[in-house]
C-alpha positions in Angstrom: -92.0 -120.6 -171.5 -89.2 -121.8 -170.0 -86.4 -120.5 -168.7 -87.9 -116.6 -169.1 -88.4 -114.7 -165.9 -91.2 -114.1 -164.1 -91.9 -110.4 -163.2 -93.4 -109.4 -160.1 -94.0 -106.0 -159.2 -93.2 -104.2 -156.3 -96.4 -104.7 -154.2 -96.1 -108.8 -155.3 -92.6 -108.7 -153.5 -93.2 -107.1 -150.3 -96.0 -108.9 -149.7 -94.0 -112.5 -150.6 -91.0 -111.1 -148.2 -93.9 -110.5 -145.2 -94.8 -113.4 -145.5 -91.8 -115.9 -146.6 -92.1 -117.5 -143.4 -94.8 -119.6 -144.3 -94.6 -123.0 -145.7 -94.3 -122.8 -150.0 -97.2 -124.5 -150.5 -99.2 -122.0 -148.5 -97.3 -119.2 -149.5 -98.3 -119.8 -153.5 -101.5 -120.9 -152.9 -102.4 -117.5 -150.9 -100.2 -115.3 -153.8 -102.0 -116.6 -156.5 -105.3 -116.2 -154.7 -104.6 -112.4 -153.9 -103.0 -111.5 -157.0 -104.6 -113.3 -159.6 -101.8 -115.5 -161.1 -101.5 -118.5 -162.6 -98.5 -118.1 -164.1 -96.4 -119.1 -160.9 -96.0 -122.4 -159.7 -94.7 -123.9 -156.2 -91.0 -124.2 -157.9 -91.6 -120.8 -159.0 -92.0 -119.1 -155.1 -89.3 -121.5 -153.7 -86.4 -120.0 -156.3 -87.7 -116.6 -155.6 -87.2 -116.7 -152.2 -84.3 -118.9 -152.6 -83.2 -115.8 -155.2 -83.6 -113.5 -152.2 -82.5 -115.0 -149.0 -86.1 -114.8 -148.1 -85.7 -118.1 -145.9 -88.7 -119.9 -144.1 -86.1 -120.1 -140.9 -87.2 -124.0 -140.1 -84.3 -126.7 -140.3 -86.3 -129.5 -140.4 -84.7 -130.8 -137.3 -86.6 -130.7 -133.8 -85.6 -127.5 -131.6 -84.4 -128.4 -128.1 -86.9 -129.2 -125.6 -89.4 -129.5 -128.7 -91.5 -133.3 -128.1 -92.0 -135.3 -130.5 -95.7 -135.5 -131.8 -95.9 -139.1 -131.3 -94.5 -138.9 -127.9 -96.1 -141.3 -125.6 -98.6 -142.9 -128.5 -98.3 -146.6 -128.4 -98.0 -147.9 -132.7 -101.4 -149.3 -133.8 -100.9 -153.0 -133.3 -100.7 -154.7 -136.8 -100.0 -158.3 -137.2 -97.6 -158.6 -139.7 -95.3 -155.9 -138.6 -95.8 -157.3 -135.0 -93.6 -160.8 -135.8 -90.5 -158.9 -136.9 -90.3 -156.7 -133.9 -88.0 -156.7 -131.4 -88.9 -158.0 -128.1 -87.9 -156.5 -125.1 -84.5 -158.8 -124.0 -84.1 -160.5 -127.5 -81.0 -160.4 -129.3 -80.4 -160.1 -133.4 -80.3 -163.4 -135.0 -76.3 -162.6 -135.9 -76.1 -162.4 -132.3 -71.4 -163.7 -131.9 -72.0 -165.8 -128.6 -69.4 -166.5 -125.9 -67.1 -169.5 -127.9 -68.8 -168.1 -131.4 -66.1 -169.5 -134.3 -65.0 -168.1 -137.7 -62.1 -168.4 -140.3 -59.7 -165.7 -141.0 -58.8 -164.4 -144.2 -55.6 -166.0 -144.0 -57.0 -170.0 -142.8 -57.2 -169.3 -139.4 -59.8 -170.4 -136.6 -60.3 -167.3 -134.5 -62.6 -168.0 -131.6 -64.6 -165.4 -129.4 -63.7 -165.7 -125.9 -64.2 -163.6 -122.7 -61.8 -161.1 -123.0 -61.6 -157.5 -123.4 -61.9 -156.0 -126.4 -59.1 -153.6 -126.0 -60.1 -151.4 -129.5 -63.4 -151.8 -128.1 -64.1 -152.1 -124.7 -66.7 -155.0 -125.7 -66.4 -158.2 -122.9 -65.7 -160.5 -125.4 -62.9 -160.9 -128.6 -61.8 -162.8 -131.2 -58.4 -165.0 -130.5 -56.6 -167.3 -133.0 -57.3 -170.5 -131.5 -54.7 -172.9 -132.4 -53.2 -170.1 -130.2 -55.4 -169.6 -127.6 -55.4 -173.3 -126.7 -51.8 -173.9 -126.9 -51.0 -171.6 -124.4 -53.8 -173.0 -122.5 -52.0 -176.1 -122.7 -48.5 -174.8 -122.2 -48.2 -171.3 -120.9 -47.7 -168.0 -122.7 -45.8 -168.1 -126.3 -42.5 -166.2 -125.4 -42.0 -163.2 -128.1 -39.7 -164.2 -130.3 -41.3 -167.0 -131.0 -44.7 -168.2 -133.5 -46.6 -171.4 -133.7 -45.2 -173.2 -137.0 -48.3 -175.6 -137.4 -47.6 -179.2 -138.2 -49.6 -180.9 -140.8 -50.0 -177.8 -143.4 -53.9 -177.9 -142.3 -54.0 -173.5 -140.3 -57.9 -175.1 -139.7 -56.5 -178.3 -137.2 -56.2 -176.3 -133.5 -55.2 -179.3 -132.0 -51.8 -177.9 -129.7 -50.7 -181.3 -130.8 -50.4 -180.0 -134.5 -48.5 -176.1 -133.8 -44.4 -176.4 -132.6 -43.1 -173.0 -131.1 -40.5 -171.7 -133.4 -38.1 -168.6 -133.9 -40.1 -165.9 -136.1 -37.1 -165.1 -137.7 -36.4 -169.2 -139.2 -40.3 -168.7 -140.3 -38.3 -167.5 -144.2 -36.7 -170.9 -144.3 -39.8 -172.5 -144.4 -41.9 -170.6 -146.2 -43.3 -170.7 -150.1 -41.6 -168.2 -151.8 -37.2 -168.0 -150.4 -37.4 -171.3 -148.0 -38.5 -174.8 -149.0 -42.2 -174.8 -149.3 -42.6 -176.4 -146.1 -47.3 -175.9 -146.6 -46.7 -177.8 -149.6 -44.3 -180.5 -149.0 -45.7 -184.4 -148.4 -46.5 -184.8 -145.0 -43.3 -187.5 -145.0 -41.2 -184.9 -146.0 -42.3 -182.3 -143.7 -40.2 -183.1 -140.9 -37.2 -183.5 -142.4 -37.6 -179.9 -143.6 -38.5 -179.0 -140.2 -35.0 -180.3 -138.7 -33.0 -178.3 -141.6 -34.6 -175.4 -141.2 -33.4 -175.3 -137.5 -29.9 -176.3 -138.3 -29.6 -174.0 -140.6 -31.2 -171.5 -138.0 -28.8 -172.4 -135.2 -25.8 -172.7 -137.1 -26.8 -168.5 -138.5 -27.2 -168.0 -134.7 -24.3 -169.5 -133.9 -22.2 -167.3 -136.5 -23.5 -164.5 -135.5 -22.5 -164.9 -131.9 -18.7 -165.5 -132.8 -18.1 -162.1 -135.1 
């Protein structure tokens, strides 16, 4: 009956303890043959050994110095599996080559360049393509400046489409508290940019004079 404890005699327990290093299936089979038990399952033997702390000593891991059983052996050739095996020198289909481009979650184009990634040490890294192209044409961007997209299309990476502006001026151009430069009509954008620059210079001059 399920849940009812299985009784074992002292002789049976001693016999099991003396052989507890055997694999459980082998231990169960030998035990049933020796004592004529047909009411004991493999799981019963496992639970008994677990309760008594009689472990096999096996961890399921290769011990240091013990070679795997298939060491030096070649896998049998199978034409179906051979088609999907990597060949020496091959690269995965999703390898990102130098110059590969992607679009960030913020809508900016990123490009893979030959520059060491400071986080991973890999020989390539992704950078903002518009900033990378602008700096190739104009030199390093000053620390307190940011590049502002002039036509509102962040994926237009032409250096002529990006203008360096003070970072402190960006709030005057954004859509939450500023003049929503991004959503403005093309003919209005130059006016918004000019007003923002005037306001920024006026505020900067006021701070210097105070």
